C-alpha positions in Angstrom: -74.3 72.9 84.7 -70.5 72.8 85.5 -68.5 69.8 84.4 -65.1 68.6 85.6 -63.4 70.2 82.6 -65.0 73.6 83.4 -63.8 73.3 87.0 -60.2 72.4 85.9 -60.2 75.3 83.4 -61.4 77.8 86.1 -58.8 76.5 88.5 -56.0 76.7 85.9 -57.0 80.2 85.0 -57.0 81.3 88.6 -53.6 79.7 89.1 -52.2 81.5 86.1 -53.6 84.8 87.2 -52.1 84.3 90.7 -48.6 83.6 89.2 -48.9 86.6 86.9 -49.8 88.7 89.9 -46.8 87.4 91.9 -44.5 88.1 89.0 -45.8 91.7 88.7 -45.3 92.2 92.5 -41.7 90.8 92.3 -40.8 93.1 89.4 -42.2 96.0 91.3 -40.1 95.1 94.4 -36.9 94.5 92.3 -35.7 98.1 92.4 -36.3 98.3 96.2 -34.5 95.0 96.9 -31.5 96.1 94.7 -31.2 99.4 96.5 -31.5 97.7 99.9 -28.7 95.2 99.1 -26.4 97.9 97.8 -27.0 99.9 100.9 -26.2 96.9 103.1 -23.0 96.2 101.2 -21.9 99.8 101.5 -22.5 99.7 105.3 -20.5 96.5 105.6 -17.5 98.1 103.8 -17.7 101.2 105.9 -17.8 99.1 109.1 -14.7 97.2 107.8 -12.7 100.4 107.2 -13.7 101.8 110.6 -12.8 98.7 112.5 -9.5 97.9 110.6 -6.4 97.1 112.5 -2.9 98.4 111.8 -0.6 95.6 110.6 3.2 96.0 110.7 6.3 93.9 110.0 7.9 92.3 113.0 11.5 91.0 112.8 11.9 87.3 113.3 14.0 86.6 116.4 16.3 83.6 116.1 15.6 80.8 118.5 18.4 79.7 120.7 18.9 76.0 121.0 20.8 74.7 124.0 23.6 72.5 122.8 26.2 70.8 125.0 29.7 72.3 124.9 31.3 68.9 124.4 30.7 66.3 121.8 30.9 62.7 122.8 32.3 60.4 120.2 31.9 56.7 120.3 35.0 54.8 119.0 34.3 52.2 116.4 34.5 48.6 117.4 37.8 46.8 117.2 37.9 44.9 113.9 40.6 42.2 113.7 43.1 42.9 110.9 42.9 40.5 108.1 45.9 40.4 105.7 45.0 40.4 102.0 45.0 37.1 100.3 48.1 36.4 98.4 47.4 35.0 94.9 48.1 31.4 94.5 50.9 30.4 92.1 49.7 28.6 88.9 49.8 24.9 89.0 52.9 23.3 87.4 52.5 22.1 83.8 52.9 18.4 83.5 53.4 16.9 80.1 50.8 14.4 79.3 51.7 11.1 77.8 51.2 10.5 74.1 48.6 7.9 74.7 46.4 10.2 76.8 43.3 11.0 74.7 42.6 14.2 76.7 46.1 15.6 76.2 46.4 19.1 74.8 49.1 19.7 72.3 51.2 22.9 72.8 51.8 25.2 70.0 55.4 26.4 69.8 54.4 29.7 68.2 52.5 30.7 71.3 55.7 30.5 73.4 57.3 33.1 71.1 54.5 35.5 71.9 55.4 35.6 75.5 59.1 36.2 74.8 59.1 38.9 72.1 62.4 40.4 71.2 63.0 43.9 72.5 62.6 46.8 70.1 65.7 47.9 68.3 67.8 50.3 70.4 68.1 53.8 68.8 71.5 55.3 69.3 71.9 58.9 70.4 72.2 61.5 67.7 75.4 60.9 65.7 75.9 62.6 62.4 79.3 61.0 61.6 77.9 57.6 60.5 79.4 56.7 57.1 77.0 56.5 54.1 77.2 56.5 50.4 73.9 58.4 49.8 72.3 60.6 52.5 68.5 60.5 52.9 66.5 62.9 50.8 63.2 64.4 51.8 60.3 63.4 49.6 57.4 64.8 51.7 57.7 67.9 53.8 55.3 69.6 56.2 55.8 73.2 57.0 55.5 74.0 60.7 52.7 76.3 62.0 53.9 79.5 63.6 52.4 79.4 67.1 50.1 82.3 68.0 51.9 82.9 71.3 55.2 83.0 69.6 53.9 85.7 67.2 52.5 87.7 70.0 55.8 87.5 71.9 57.7 88.2 68.6 59.9 85.1 68.9 62.1 84.3 66.0 65.0 81.9 65.4 66.1 78.6 63.9 65.4 75.3 65.6 67.7 72.4 64.7 65.9 69.1 65.0 67.7 65.7 64.8 65.6 63.1 63.0 66.3 59.4 63.0 65.3 58.0 59.6 64.9 54.3 59.4 65.5 52.0 56.5 61.9 52.7 55.2 62.5 56.4 55.1 60.2 57.2 58.1 61.1 59.4 61.0 60.8 57.3 64.2 62.5 59.6 66.6 63.3 63.3 67.0 65.4 65.4 69.3 66.0 69.1 69.5 69.7 69.8 69.0 69.5 73.6 69.1 66.6 75.2 70.9 65.1 78.7 70.6 62.0 78.5 72.8 59.8 75.6 74.0 56.9 76.9 71.9 58.9 77.0 68.7 60.7 73.7 69.5 57.4 71.8 69.8 56.1 73.2 66.6 59.2 72.2 64.7 59.3 68.7 66.1 55.6 68.2 65.3 56.3 69.1 61.6 59.5 67.0 61.2 57.7 63.9 62.5 55.5 64.0 59.4 58.3 64.1 56.9 59.1 61.2 54.5 62.6 60.4 53.2 64.4 58.1 50.8 66.6 55.9 53.1 70.3 56.4 53.3 72.3 53.9 51.3 75.6 52.2 52.2 77.0 49.6 49.8 73.6 49.5 48.1 71.8 48.7 51.3 69.4 51.0 53.2 70.6 52.0 56.6 69.1 54.1 59.5 70.9 57.3 60.2 70.5 60.6 62.0 70.0 63.8 60.0 69.9 67.4 61.3 67.1 69.6 59.9 67.0 73.4 60.4 63.5 74.9 60.9 63.4 78.7 60.5 60.8 80.8 62.2 60.8 84.4 60.9 58.2 87.1 61.4 57.3 88.8 58.1 56.8 92.6 58.3 
């Protein structure tokens, strides 16, 4: 006598045998399907080569745009001229009475700042000024020989007039005897860095002009 379990077992066994049979049939047809697909792909490639078209490069022709020969310009609108505003003068200063609590006191030292005395005028080079003791150099700086002057083989002695003040500092220089602009600038730059003891006249330091020779010589 067949039960439900026996029926299910028989059906499952039949289904399993059917799947196995289909798998065996598919494996048997695998080689045939592969050969057929390769043949179809080869045929498609051959058809593409046979039906190919020849492609070439075609030059790009410029497109001509029609433009008018004349250009019409529109003038800007007339803008009325407005003169610049002139600055208004400052209001006059009115002295406030002493009993005014909001009065501002003026500081007399501030007025001196607006009227500073002019700097002392340096006279032109004059080496005849009398003195008891001439200035003596305490710090010297040797000039650098410019490269362009070496290449051009420039030599000579530049005489620089230096104005030494009462503190022994060089505050002005002038070239008295020039050799070349390149050598002159090198000599002046070095002399400006010198320090001196000030010249003395009646036991008082004075500012005087001194002439300093600066030699430029090419060593062989």
